[in-house]
N, CA, C and O atoms as CSV, one atom per row, in Angstrom:
chain,resi,resn,atom,element,x,y,z
A,1,MET,N,N,-13.508,16.740,-13.077
A,1,MET,CA,C,-14.381,15.594,-12.883
A,1,MET,C,C,-15.833,16.045,-12.879
A,1,MET,O,O,-16.668,15.454,-12.195
A,2,THR,N,N,-16.124,17.046,-13.609
A,2,THR,CA,C,-17.444,17.654,-13.557
A,2,THR,C,C,-18.564,16.735,-14.029
A,2,THR,O,O,-19.667,16.789,-13.484
A,3,HIS,N,N,-18.310,15.899,-15.020
A,3,HIS,CA,C,-19.398,15.076,-15.535
A,3,HIS,C,C,-19.528,13.724,-14.832
A,3,HIS,O,O,-20.285,12.868,-15.290
A,4,TYR,N,N,-18.809,13.518,-13.736
A,4,TYR,CA,C,-18.953,12.295,-12.958
A,4,TYR,C,C,-19.584,12.624,-11.620
A,4,TYR,O,O,-19.103,13.495,-10.895
A,5,THR,N,N,-20.661,11.927,-11.294
A,5,THR,CA,C,-21.328,12.177,-10.024
A,5,THR,C,C,-20.767,11.291,-8.921
A,5,THR,O,O,-20.914,11.593,-7.737
A,6,ASP,N,N,-20.126,10.198,-9.314
A,6,ASP,CA,C,-19.600,9.248,-8.348
A,6,ASP,C,C,-18.190,8.856,-8.780
A,6,ASP,O,O,-17.974,8.495,-9.937
A,7,ILE,N,N,-17.237,8.924,-7.864
A,7,ILE,CA,C,-15.840,8.589,-8.172
A,7,ILE,C,C,-15.735,7.174,-8.759
A,7,ILE,O,O,-14.855,6.908,-9.576
A,8,LYS,N,N,-16.617,6.280,-8.350
A,8,LYS,CA,C,-16.574,4.898,-8.838
A,8,LYS,C,C,-16.801,4.820,-10.343
A,8,LYS,O,O,-16.427,3.830,-10.971
A,9,GLU,N,N,-17.408,5.847,-10.929
A,9,GLU,CA,C,-17.599,5.878,-12.380
A,9,GLU,C,C,-16.256,5.993,-13.110
A,9,GLU,O,O,-16.174,5.727,-14.309
A,10,LEU,N,N,-15.205,6.391,-12.381
A,10,LEU,CA,C,-13.885,6.544,-12.993
A,10,LEU,C,C,-13.040,5.274,-12.910
A,10,LEU,O,O,-11.908,5.256,-13.393
A,11,ILE,N,N,-13.570,4.222,-12.311
A,11,ILE,CA,C,-12.859,2.947,-12.301
A,11,ILE,C,C,-12.968,2.375,-13.707
A,11,ILE,O,O,-14.075,2.227,-14.225
A,12,PRO,N,N,-11.843,2.049,-14.335
A,12,PRO,CA,C,-11.919,1.471,-15.684
A,12,PRO,C,C,-12.829,0.241,-15.711
A,12,PRO,O,O,-12.834,-0.568,-14.783
A,13,LYS,N,N,-13.589,0.121,-16.783
A,13,LYS,CA,C,-14.546,-0.985,-16.912
A,13,LYS,C,C,-13.933,-2.197,-17.614
A,13,LYS,O,O,-14.383,-3.325,-17.414
A,14,HIS,N,N,-12.915,-1.967,-18.429
A,14,HIS,CA,C,-12.258,-3.043,-19.164
A,14,HIS,C,C,-10.830,-2.607,-19.480
A,14,HIS,O,O,-10.478,-1.440,-19.307
A,15,LYS,N,N,-10.009,-3.549,-19.945
A,15,LYS,CA,C,-8.578,-3.277,-20.116
A,15,LYS,C,C,-8.244,-2.280,-21.219
A,15,LYS,O,O,-7.093,-1.862,-21.345
A,16,HIS,N,N,-9.225,-1.897,-22.009
A,16,HIS,CA,C,-9.006,-0.884,-23.053
A,16,HIS,C,C,-9.693,0.435,-22.715
A,16,HIS,O,O,-9.782,1.319,-23.567
A,17,ASP,N,N,-10.177,0.580,-21.487
A,17,ASP,CA,C,-10.984,1.744,-21.091
A,17,ASP,C,C,-10.112,2.982,-20.858
A,17,ASP,O,O,-9.863,3.374,-19.718
A,18,GLN,N,N,-9.658,3.583,-21.948
A,18,GLN,CA,C,-8.766,4.746,-21.864
A,18,GLN,C,C,-9.521,6.045,-21.575
A,18,GLN,O,O,-8.907,7.037,-21.182
A,19,LYS,N,N,-10.842,6.052,-21.765
A,19,LYS,CA,C,-11.567,7.315,-21.657
A,19,LYS,C,C,-11.583,7.892,-20.237
A,19,LYS,O,O,-11.788,9.094,-20.070
A,20,VAL,N,N,-11.374,7.063,-19.221
A,20,VAL,CA,C,-11.359,7.572,-17.849
A,20,VAL,C,C,-9.987,8.117,-17.448
A,20,VAL,O,O,-9.883,8.846,-16.461
A,21,ILE,N,N,-8.947,7.780,-18.187
A,21,ILE,CA,C,-7.573,8.133,-17.806
A,21,ILE,C,C,-7.373,9.647,-17.679
A,21,ILE,O,O,-6.797,10.116,-16.697
A,22,ALA,N,N,-7.839,10.398,-18.651
A,22,ALA,CA,C,-7.646,11.857,-18.606
A,22,ALA,C,C,-8.264,12.452,-17.346
A,22,ALA,O,O,-7.679,13.336,-16.720
A,23,ASP,N,N,-9.445,11.967,-16.976
A,23,ASP,CA,C,-10.098,12.477,-15.768
A,23,ASP,C,C,-9.373,12.012,-14.509
A,23,ASP,O,O,-9.244,12.780,-13.555
A,24,LEU,N,N,-8.901,10.779,-14.491
A,24,LEU,CA,C,-8.162,10.278,-13.332
A,24,LEU,C,C,-6.896,11.100,-13.101
A,24,LEU,O,O,-6.532,11.375,-11.957
A,25,LYS,N,N,-6.229,11.491,-14.179
A,25,LYS,CA,C,-4.979,12.271,-14.072
A,25,LYS,C,C,-5.193,13.613,-13.395
A,25,LYS,O,O,-4.254,14.168,-12.823
A,26,LYS,N,N,-6.392,14.140,-13.447
A,26,LYS,CA,C,-6.685,15.461,-12.880
A,26,LYS,C,C,-6.956,15.418,-11.378
A,26,LYS,O,O,-7.026,16.462,-10.729
A,27,LEU,N,N,-7.107,14.229,-10.831
A,27,LEU,CA,C,-7.538,14.108,-9.444
A,27,LEU,C,C,-6.383,14.155,-8.448
A,27,LEU,O,O,-5.263,13.734,-8.735
A,28,SER,N,N,-6.699,14.681,-7.278
A,28,SER,CA,C,-5.742,14.680,-6.173
A,28,SER,C,C,-5.755,13.295,-5.521
A,28,SER,O,O,-6.624,12.470,-5.803
A,29,PHE,N,N,-4.789,13.060,-4.656
A,29,PHE,CA,C,-4.762,11.786,-3.942
A,29,PHE,C,C,-6.037,11.592,-3.138
A,29,PHE,O,O,-6.616,10.506,-3.128
A,30,GLU,N,N,-6.473,12.651,-2.465
A,30,GLU,CA,C,-7.684,12.543,-1.635
A,30,GLU,C,C,-8.896,12.145,-2.468
A,30,GLU,O,O,-9.758,11.402,-2.000
A,31,GLN,N,N,-8.962,12.635,-3.696
A,31,GLN,CA,C,-10.071,12.277,-4.575
A,31,GLN,C,C,-9.948,10.828,-5.063
A,31,GLN,O,O,-10.950,10.124,-5.193
A,32,LEU,N,N,-8.720,10.393,-5.331
A,32,LEU,CA,C,-8.481,9.031,-5.826
A,32,LEU,C,C,-8.605,7.966,-4.734
A,32,LEU,O,O,-8.932,6.812,-5.010
A,33,LYS,N,N,-8.342,8.371,-3.508
A,33,LYS,CA,C,-8.211,7.425,-2.400
A,33,LYS,C,C,-9.312,6.350,-2.335
A,33,LYS,O,O,-8.991,5.181,-2.120
A,34,PRO,N,N,-10.591,6.701,-2.513
A,34,PRO,CA,C,-11.632,5.667,-2.393
A,34,PRO,C,C,-11.543,4.551,-3.438
A,34,PRO,O,O,-12.079,3.464,-3.220
A,35,ILE,N,N,-10.878,4.802,-4.561
A,35,ILE,CA,C,-10.828,3.781,-5.609
A,35,ILE,C,C,-9.424,3.213,-5.841
A,35,ILE,O,O,-9.199,2.496,-6.816
A,36,ILE,N,N,-8.490,3.528,-4.955
A,36,ILE,CA,C,-7.110,3.028,-5.100
A,36,ILE,C,C,-7.072,1.498,-5.237
A,36,ILE,O,O,-6.400,1.005,-6.143
A,37,PRO,N,N,-7.757,0.724,-4.384
A,37,PRO,CA,C,-7.675,-0.739,-4.535
A,37,PRO,C,C,-8.124,-1.214,-5.919
A,37,PRO,O,O,-7.509,-2.106,-6.503
A,38,GLU,N,N,-9.193,-0.616,-6.437
A,38,GLU,CA,C,-9.687,-0.999,-7.761
A,38,GLU,C,C,-8.695,-0.611,-8.850
A,38,GLU,O,O,-8.518,-1.347,-9.821
A,39,LEU,N,N,-8.047,0.540,-8.695
A,39,LEU,CA,C,-7.049,0.959,-9.680
A,39,LEU,C,C,-5.844,0.022,-9.651
A,39,LEU,O,O,-5.310,-0.338,-10.699
A,40,LEU,N,N,-5.418,-0.369,-8.459
A,40,LEU,CA,C,-4.280,-1.283,-8.342
A,40,LEU,C,C,-4.559,-2.620,-9.034
A,40,LEU,O,O,-3.642,-3.247,-9.564
A,41,GLU,N,N,-5.806,-3.051,-9.031
A,41,GLU,CA,C,-6.148,-4.310,-9.694
A,41,GLU,C,C,-5.836,-4.256,-11.193
A,41,GLU,O,O,-5.563,-5.286,-11.810
A,42,TRP,N,N,-5.877,-3.054,-11.776
A,42,TRP,CA,C,-5.587,-2.924,-13.202
A,42,TRP,C,C,-4.091,-3.039,-13.478
A,42,TRP,O,O,-3.664,-3.014,-14.632
A,43,MET,N,N,-3.294,-3.167,-12.415
A,43,MET,CA,C,-1.852,-3.367,-12.580
A,43,MET,C,C,-1.479,-4.849,-12.451
A,43,MET,O,O,-0.297,-5.184,-12.383
A,44,GLN,N,N,-2.466,-5.723,-12.417
A,44,GLN,CA,C,-2.179,-7.155,-12.324
A,44,GLN,C,C,-1.490,-7.667,-13.581
A,44,GLN,O,O,-0.743,-8.644,-13.528
A,45,ASP,N,N,-1.734,-7.020,-14.695
A,45,ASP,CA,C,-1.082,-7.409,-15.945
A,45,ASP,C,C,-0.723,-6.127,-16.695
A,45,ASP,O,O,-1.589,-5.465,-17.268
A,46,MET,N,N,0.549,-5.794,-16.683
A,46,MET,CA,C,0.975,-4.540,-17.315
A,46,MET,C,C,0.981,-4.633,-18.838
A,46,MET,O,O,1.328,-3.667,-19.519
A,47,ASN,N,N,0.602,-5.781,-19.368
A,47,ASN,CA,C,0.421,-5.877,-20.816
A,47,ASN,C,C,-0.956,-5.359,-21.236
A,47,ASN,O,O,-1.194,-5.111,-22.418
A,48,TRP,N,N,-1.854,-5.197,-20.277
A,48,TRP,CA,C,-3.146,-4.598,-20.582
A,48,TRP,C,C,-2.914,-3.138,-20.952
A,48,TRP,O,O,-2.102,-2.471,-20.311
A,49,PRO,N,N,-3.597,-2.627,-21.955
A,49,PRO,CA,C,-3.400,-1.228,-22.358
A,49,PRO,C,C,-3.651,-0.229,-21.214
A,49,PRO,O,O,-3.072,0.857,-21.200
A,50,ILE,N,N,-4.489,-0.590,-20.286
A,50,ILE,CA,C,-4.833,0.316,-19.177
A,50,ILE,C,C,-3.763,0.305,-18.074
A,50,ILE,O,O,-3.709,1.227,-17.260
A,51,GLY,N,N,-2.918,-0.727,-18.043
A,51,GLY,CA,C,-1.942,-0.901,-16.962
A,51,GLY,C,C,-0.966,0.252,-16.806
A,51,GLY,O,O,-0.823,0.798,-15.712
A,52,ARG,N,N,-0.291,0.631,-17.888
A,52,ARG,CA,C,0.726,1.691,-17.832
A,52,ARG,C,C,0.130,3.035,-17.397
A,52,ARG,O,O,0.683,3.675,-16.504
A,53,PRO,N,N,-0.983,3.486,-18.000
A,53,PRO,CA,C,-1.542,4.770,-17.552
A,53,PRO,C,C,-1.940,4.765,-16.070
A,53,PRO,O,O,-1.766,5.766,-15.374
A,54,ILE,N,N,-2.472,3.639,-15.595
A,54,ILE,CA,C,-2.849,3.548,-14.178
A,54,ILE,C,C,-1.592,3.623,-13.304
A,54,ILE,O,O,-1.583,4.319,-12.289
A,55,ALA,N,N,-0.541,2.913,-13.695
A,55,ALA,CA,C,0.718,2.957,-12.949
A,55,ALA,C,C,1.259,4.389,-12.902
A,55,ALA,O,O,1.735,4.842,-11.862
A,56,ASP,N,N,1.184,5.093,-14.027
A,56,ASP,CA,C,1.676,6.480,-14.081
A,56,ASP,C,C,0.869,7.396,-13.168
A,56,ASP,O,O,1.421,8.319,-12.571
A,57,ILE,N,N,-0.421,7.147,-13.059
A,57,ILE,CA,C,-1.280,7.951,-12.180
A,57,ILE,C,C,-0.947,7.672,-10.712
A,57,ILE,O,O,-0.900,8.596,-9.900
A,58,LEU,N,N,-0.716,6.406,-10.374
A,58,LEU,CA,C,-0.492,6.029,-8.969
A,58,LEU,C,C,0.928,6.276,-8.482
A,58,LEU,O,O,1.136,6.480,-7.286
A,59,LYS,N,N,1.908,6.263,-9.377
A,59,LYS,CA,C,3.309,6.389,-8.959
A,59,LYS,C,C,3.585,7.587,-8.055
A,59,LYS,O,O,4.269,7.424,-7.045
A,60,PRO,N,N,3.085,8.787,-8.369
A,60,PRO,CA,C,3.376,9.917,-7.482
A,60,PRO,C,C,2.819,9.747,-6.060
A,60,PRO,O,O,3.252,10.428,-5.131
A,61,PHE,N,N,1.862,8.836,-5.908
A,61,PHE,CA,C,1.217,8.640,-4.609
A,61,PHE,C,C,1.675,7.351,-3.933
A,61,PHE,O,O,1.094,6.940,-2.928
A,62,ALA,N,N,2.707,6.712,-4.473
A,62,ALA,CA,C,3.136,5.399,-3.970
A,62,ALA,C,C,3.398,5.416,-2.466
A,62,ALA,O,O,3.049,4.470,-1.760
A,63,ASP,N,N,4.012,6.492,-1.979
A,63,ASP,CA,C,4.319,6.550,-0.545
A,63,ASP,C,C,3.070,6.705,0.316
A,63,ASP,O,O,3.136,6.532,1.533
A,64,LYS,N,N,1.942,7.025,-0.293
A,64,LYS,CA,C,0.686,7.182,0.452
A,64,LYS,C,C,-0.174,5.930,0.408
A,64,LYS,O,O,-1.205,5.860,1.077
A,65,ILE,N,N,0.244,4.933,-0.380
A,65,ILE,CA,C,-0.545,3.701,-0.496
A,65,ILE,C,C,0.267,2.473,-0.071
A,65,ILE,O,O,0.057,1.370,-0.576
A,66,ILE,N,N,1.178,2.680,0.846
A,66,ILE,CA,C,2.038,1.587,1.328
A,66,ILE,C,C,1.217,0.393,1.841
A,66,ILE,O,O,1.538,-0.742,1.487
A,67,PRO,N,N,0.170,0.598,2.659
A,67,PRO,CA,C,-0.596,-0.574,3.128
A,67,PRO,C,C,-1.195,-1.379,1.977
A,67,PRO,O,O,-1.198,-2.609,2.024
A,68,GLU,N,N,-1.697,-0.710,0.954
A,68,GLU,CA,C,-2.264,-1.409,-0.197
A,68,GLU,C,C,-1.181,-2.156,-0.975
A,68,GLU,O,O,-1.403,-3.271,-1.447
A,69,ILE,N,N,-0.008,-1.533,-1.103
A,69,ILE,CA,C,1.110,-2.177,-1.799
A,69,ILE,C,C,1.546,-3.433,-1.041
A,69,ILE,O,O,1.749,-4.488,-1.643
A,70,ILE,N,N,1.687,-3.314,0.270
A,70,ILE,CA,C,2.106,-4.465,1.076
A,70,ILE,C,C,1.072,-5.588,0.991
A,70,ILE,O,O,1.432,-6.764,0.930
A,71,GLU,N,N,-0.198,-5.228,0.987
A,71,GLU,CA,C,-1.250,-6.239,0.863
A,71,GLU,C,C,-1.067,-7.036,-0.435
A,71,GLU,O,O,-1.206,-8.259,-0.438
A,72,ILE,N,N,-0.758,-6.351,-1.524
A,72,ILE,CA,C,-0.526,-7.023,-2.803
A,72,ILE,C,C,0.724,-7.907,-2.724
A,72,ILE,O,O,0.741,-9.011,-3.269
A,73,LEU,N,N,1.767,-7.420,-2.046
A,73,LEU,CA,C,3.009,-8.187,-1.931
A,73,LEU,C,C,2.832,-9.441,-1.082
A,73,LEU,O,O,3.711,-10.301,-1.051
A,74,ARG,N,N,1.711,-9.544,-0.403
A,74,ARG,CA,C,1.421,-10.722,0.410
A,74,ARG,C,C,0.394,-11.635,-0.250
A,74,ARG,O,O,-0.103,-12.563,0.387
A,75,THR,N,N,0.071,-11.386,-1.507
A,75,THR,CA,C,-0.859,-12.255,-2.233
A,75,THR,C,C,-0.093,-13.448,-2.792
A,75,THR,O,O,1.114,-13.573,-2.580
A,76,ASN,N,N,-0.777,-14.296,-3.484
A,76,ASN,CA,C,-0.125,-15.403,-4.181
A,76,ASN,C,C,-0.104,-15.140,-5.679
A,76,ASN,O,O,-0.145,-16.073,-6.481
A,77,ASP,N,N,-0.040,-13.876,-6.046
A,77,ASP,CA,C,-0.029,-13.481,-7.458
A,77,ASP,C,C,1.339,-12.869,-7.756
A,77,ASP,O,O,1.536,-11.659,-7.640
A,78,GLY,N,N,2.274,-13.733,-8.140
A,78,GLY,CA,C,3.656,-13.297,-8.356
A,78,GLY,C,C,3.806,-12.217,-9.408
A,78,GLY,O,O,4.587,-11.283,-9.228
A,79,MET,N,N,3.077,-12.328,-10.495
A,79,MET,CA,C,3.209,-11.313,-11.545
A,79,MET,C,C,2.693,-9.957,-11.057
A,79,MET,O,O,3.283,-8.922,-11.364
A,80,TRP,N,N,1.599,-9.961,-10.302
A,80,TRP,CA,C,1.072,-8.699,-9.760
A,80,TRP,C,C,2.106,-8.101,-8.808
A,80,TRP,O,O,2.381,-6.902,-8.857
A,81,GLU,N,N,2.674,-8.935,-7.947
A,81,GLU,CA,C,3.715,-8.463,-7.029
A,81,GLU,C,C,4.866,-7.830,-7.811
A,81,GLU,O,O,5.347,-6.751,-7.465
A,82,LEU,N,N,5.299,-8.518,-8.870
A,82,LEU,CA,C,6.416,-8.018,-9.667
A,82,LEU,C,C,6.087,-6.668,-10.296
A,82,LEU,O,O,6.896,-5.741,-10.237
A,83,TRP,N,N,4.902,-6.553,-10.899
A,83,TRP,CA,C,4.514,-5.271,-11.523
A,83,TRP,C,C,4.433,-4.155,-10.492
A,83,TRP,O,O,4.810,-3.019,-10.776
A,84,ILE,N,N,3.944,-4.470,-9.298
A,84,ILE,CA,C,3.853,-3.456,-8.246
A,84,ILE,C,C,5.253,-3.016,-7.821
A,84,ILE,O,O,5.504,-1.820,-7.674
A,85,LEU,N,N,6.163,-3.964,-7.622
A,85,LEU,CA,C,7.538,-3.607,-7.255
A,85,LEU,C,C,8.178,-2.742,-8.336
A,85,LEU,O,O,8.775,-1.707,-8.040
A,86,ILE,N,N,8.050,-3.169,-9.583
A,86,ILE,CA,C,8.681,-2.442,-10.688
A,86,ILE,C,C,8.121,-1.026,-10.816
A,86,ILE,O,O,8.877,-0.072,-11.000
A,87,ASN,N,N,6.819,-0.889,-10.719
A,87,ASN,CA,C,6.179,0.394,-11.015
A,87,ASN,C,C,5.980,1.317,-9.826
A,87,ASN,O,O,5.910,2.534,-9.996
A,88,LEU,N,N,5.886,0.756,-8.615
A,88,LEU,CA,C,5.557,1.608,-7.474
A,88,LEU,C,C,6.556,1.550,-6.324
A,88,LEU,O,O,6.470,2.361,-5.402
A,89,ALA,N,N,7.498,0.619,-6.356
A,89,ALA,CA,C,8.348,0.443,-5.173
A,89,ALA,C,C,9.835,0.613,-5.411
A,89,ALA,O,O,10.613,0.539,-4.460
A,90,ARG,N,N,10.254,0.836,-6.632
A,90,ARG,CA,C,11.695,0.866,-6.913
A,90,ARG,C,C,12.455,1.945,-6.154
A,90,ARG,O,O,13.609,1.730,-5.782
A,91,ASP,N,N,11.850,3.079,-5.918
A,91,ASP,CA,C,12.595,4.139,-5.212
A,91,ASP,C,C,12.002,4.451,-3.847
A,91,ASP,O,O,12.130,5.568,-3.345
A,92,THR,N,N,11.358,3.465,-3.255
A,92,THR,CA,C,10.769,3.687,-1.936
A,92,THR,C,C,11.836,3.873,-0.863
A,92,THR,O,O,12.918,3.288,-0.930
A,93,THR,N,N,11.512,4.689,0.116
A,93,THR,CA,C,12.347,4.827,1.312
A,93,THR,C,C,11.526,4.451,2.547
A,93,THR,O,O,11.995,4.575,3.678
A,94,ASP,N,N,10.306,3.995,2.317
A,94,ASP,CA,C,9.411,3.649,3.427
A,94,ASP,C,C,9.922,2.399,4.151
A,94,ASP,O,O,10.079,1.348,3.529
A,95,PRO,N,N,10.180,2.504,5.455
A,95,PRO,CA,C,10.746,1.365,6.187
A,95,PRO,C,C,9.831,0.137,6.223
A,95,PRO,O,O,10.318,-0.993,6.191
A,96,THR,N,N,8.527,0.345,6.288
A,96,THR,CA,C,7.599,-0.783,6.325
A,96,THR,C,C,7.610,-1.526,4.995
A,96,THR,O,O,7.639,-2.757,4.962
A,97,LEU,N,N,7.587,-0.773,3.906
A,97,LEU,CA,C,7.635,-1.394,2.582
A,97,LEU,C,C,8.996,-2.051,2.348
A,97,LEU,O,O,9.068,-3.149,1.797
A,98,LEU,N,N,10.064,-1.390,2.761
A,98,LEU,CA,C,11.401,-1.982,2.600
A,98,LEU,C,C,11.522,-3.288,3.379
A,98,LEU,O,O,12.190,-4.219,2.929
A,99,SER,N,N,10.892,-3.359,4.525
A,99,SER,CA,C,10.902,-4.582,5.325
A,99,SER,C,C,10.209,-5.721,4.574
A,99,SER,O,O,10.681,-6.858,4.592
A,100,GLU,N,N,9.090,-5.412,3.917
A,100,GLU,CA,C,8.386,-6.438,3.128
A,100,GLU,C,C,9.209,-6.840,1.904
A,100,GLU,O,O,9.242,-8.016,1.540
A,101,ILE,N,N,9.869,-5.882,1.274
A,101,ILE,CA,C,10.733,-6.178,0.131
A,101,ILE,C,C,11.900,-7.063,0.582
A,101,ILE,O,O,12.309,-7.979,-0.131
A,102,GLU,N,N,12.418,-6.779,1.758
A,102,GLU,CA,C,13.501,-7.602,2.310
A,102,GLU,C,C,13.023,-9.032,2.563
A,102,GLU,O,O,13.764,-9.986,2.326
A,103,ARG,N,N,11.794,-9.181,3.041
A,103,ARG,CA,C,11.221,-10.514,3.248
A,103,ARG,C,C,11.190,-11.283,1.931
A,103,ARG,O,O,11.546,-12.460,1.878
A,104,ILE,N,N,10.760,-10.604,0.872
A,104,ILE,CA,C,10.700,-11.259,-0.442
A,104,ILE,C,C,12.109,-11.636,-0.923
A,104,ILE,O,O,12.314,-12.709,-1.490
A,105,ALA,N,N,13.067,-10.744,-0.690
A,105,ALA,CA,C,14.443,-11.003,-1.130
A,105,ALA,C,C,15.071,-12.173,-0.368
A,105,ALA,O,O,15.756,-13.007,-0.959
A,106,LYS,N,N,14.833,-12.228,0.943
A,106,LYS,CA,C,15.505,-13.238,1.775
A,106,LYS,C,C,14.724,-14.536,1.923
A,106,LYS,O,O,15.311,-15.615,1.999
A,107,PHE,N,N,13.397,-14.429,1.962
A,107,PHE,CA,C,12.562,-15.610,2.207
A,107,PHE,C,C,11.419,-15.686,1.193
A,107,PHE,O,O,10.250,-15.710,1.578
A,108,PRO,N,N,11.749,-15.724,-0.093
A,108,PRO,CA,C,10.694,-15.733,-1.105
A,108,PRO,C,C,9.906,-17.041,-1.099
A,108,PRO,O,O,10.433,-18.106,-0.778
A,109,SER,N,N,8.641,-16.929,-1.459
A,109,SER,CA,C,7.830,-18.131,-1.649
A,109,SER,C,C,8.268,-18.787,-2.960
A,109,SER,O,O,8.986,-18.184,-3.758
A,110,LYS,N,N,7.832,-20.015,-3.168
A,110,LYS,CA,C,8.145,-20.727,-4.404
A,110,LYS,C,C,7.642,-19.921,-5.604
A,110,LYS,O,O,8.332,-19.805,-6.617
A,111,MET,N,N,6.450,-19.376,-5.481
A,111,MET,CA,C,5.856,-18.590,-6.563
A,111,MET,C,C,6.653,-17.307,-6.806
A,111,MET,O,O,6.835,-16.903,-7.955
A,112,GLU,N,N,7.124,-16.669,-5.746
A,112,GLU,CA,C,7.922,-15.441,-5.910
A,112,GLU,C,C,9.249,-15.742,-6.606
A,112,GLU,O,O,9.767,-14.901,-7.341
A,113,ILE,N,N,9.793,-16.915,-6.382
A,113,ILE,CA,C,11.015,-17.326,-7.084
A,113,ILE,C,C,10.693,-17.603,-8.553
A,113,ILE,O,O,11.414,-17.154,-9.444
A,114,GLU,N,N,9.611,-18.342,-8.803
A,114,GLU,CA,C,9.222,-18.677,-10.183
A,114,GLU,C,C,8.976,-17.419,-11.016
A,114,GLU,O,O,9.356,-17.360,-12.185
A,115,ASP,N,N,8.340,-16.416,-10.413
A,115,ASP,CA,C,8.017,-15.180,-11.140
A,115,ASP,C,C,9.118,-14.120,-11.011
A,115,ASP,O,O,8.952,-12.988,-11.466
A,116,GLU,N,N,10.245,-14.496,-10.388
A,116,GLU,CA,C,11.411,-13.630,-10.228
A,116,GLU,C,C,11.125,-12.352,-9.439
A,116,GLU,O,O,11.788,-11.331,-9.622
A,117,VAL,N,N,10.129,-12.429,-8.561
A,117,VAL,CA,C,9.813,-11.303,-7.681
A,117,VAL,C,C,10.986,-11.073,-6.741
A,117,VAL,O,O,11.319,-9.931,-6.427
A,118,ASN,N,N,11.614,-12.158,-6.288
A,118,ASN,CA,C,12.745,-12.050,-5.379
A,118,ASN,C,C,13.919,-11.306,-6.021
A,118,ASN,O,O,14.629,-10.558,-5.349
A,119,LEU,N,N,14.117,-11.517,-7.324
A,119,LEU,CA,C,15.227,-10.832,-8.009
A,119,LEU,C,C,14.987,-9.321,-8.069
A,119,LEU,O,O,15.912,-8.527,-7.897
A,120,GLU,N,N,13.743,-8.941,-8.313
A,120,GLU,CA,C,13.397,-7.517,-8.312
A,120,GLU,C,C,13.576,-6.938,-6.906
A,120,GLU,O,O,14.086,-5.829,-6.747
A,121,ALA,N,N,13.157,-7.693,-5.893
A,121,ALA,CA,C,13.302,-7.234,-4.506
A,121,ALA,C,C,14.782,-7.035,-4.163
A,121,ALA,O,O,15.145,-6.040,-3.534
A,122,ILE,N,N,15.626,-7.966,-4.570
A,122,ILE,CA,C,17.075,-7.845,-4.320
A,122,ILE,C,C,17.628,-6.602,-5.028
A,122,ILE,O,O,18.412,-5.852,-4.446
A,123,ALA,N,N,17.221,-6.388,-6.269
A,123,ALA,CA,C,17.691,-5.218,-7.019
A,123,ALA,C,C,17.273,-3.915,-6.333
A,123,ALA,O,O,18.051,-2.963,-6.272
A,124,ILE,N,N,16.054,-3.877,-5.823
A,124,ILE,CA,C,15.578,-2.676,-5.107
A,124,ILE,C,C,16.448,-2.443,-3.869
A,124,ILE,O,O,16.907,-1.327,-3.623
A,125,LEU,N,N,16.667,-3.500,-3.099
A,125,LEU,CA,C,17.461,-3.375,-1.865
A,125,LEU,C,C,18.919,-2.993,-2.174
A,125,LEU,O,O,19.560,-2.295,-1.388
A,126,ASN,N,N,19.434,-3.450,-3.314
A,126,ASN,CA,C,20.814,-3.112,-3.714
A,126,ASN,C,C,20.938,-1.710,-4.274
A,126,ASN,O,O,22.041,-1.239,-4.550
A,127,GLY,N,N,19.803,-1.041,-4.442
A,127,GLY,CA,C,19.843,0.328,-4.979
A,127,GLY,C,C,20.111,0.389,-6.471
A,127,GLY,O,O,20.622,1.391,-6.971
A,128,ASP,N,N,19.769,-0.682,-7.190
A,128,ASP,CA,C,20.052,-0.725,-8.636
A,128,ASP,C,C,19.303,0.318,-9.432
A,128,ASP,O,O,19.658,0.578,-10.582
A,129,TYR,N,N,18.280,0.925,-8.859
A,129,TYR,CA,C,17.458,1.898,-9.616
A,129,TYR,C,C,17.673,3.328,-9.146
A,129,TYR,O,O,16.979,4.243,-9.589
A,130,LYS,N,N,18.628,3.519,-8.254
A,130,LYS,CA,C,18.875,4.871,-7.709
A,130,LYS,C,C,19.699,5.682,-8.687
A,130,LYS,O,O,20.012,6.842,-8.417
């Protein structure tokens, strides 16, 4: 990250901003930590070209960003919730995150049902991805 003076310069500027990905991949969790919320926002639509690389960067740190993941699971953005579950929560063993996934499976909102977030939550709880 030698040519960046501020970690915020590594936040993608648009959905095609691939030039920051190589530098983001080199960073430790501690280095990424200040921009995790901004990076998670790029996972709101995994059809964006930037979505998959960001998910790949964050996946190894999923167990360290449980509060941020839960915050997203409590939004009213069903597709974002679904992408987060699919990309960051499928193999979680974190009890707090599992409790939130159980809430979605048992007591989904209307939007979570419409976007099939509840079905993904049920599959996670059933161990379909183990």
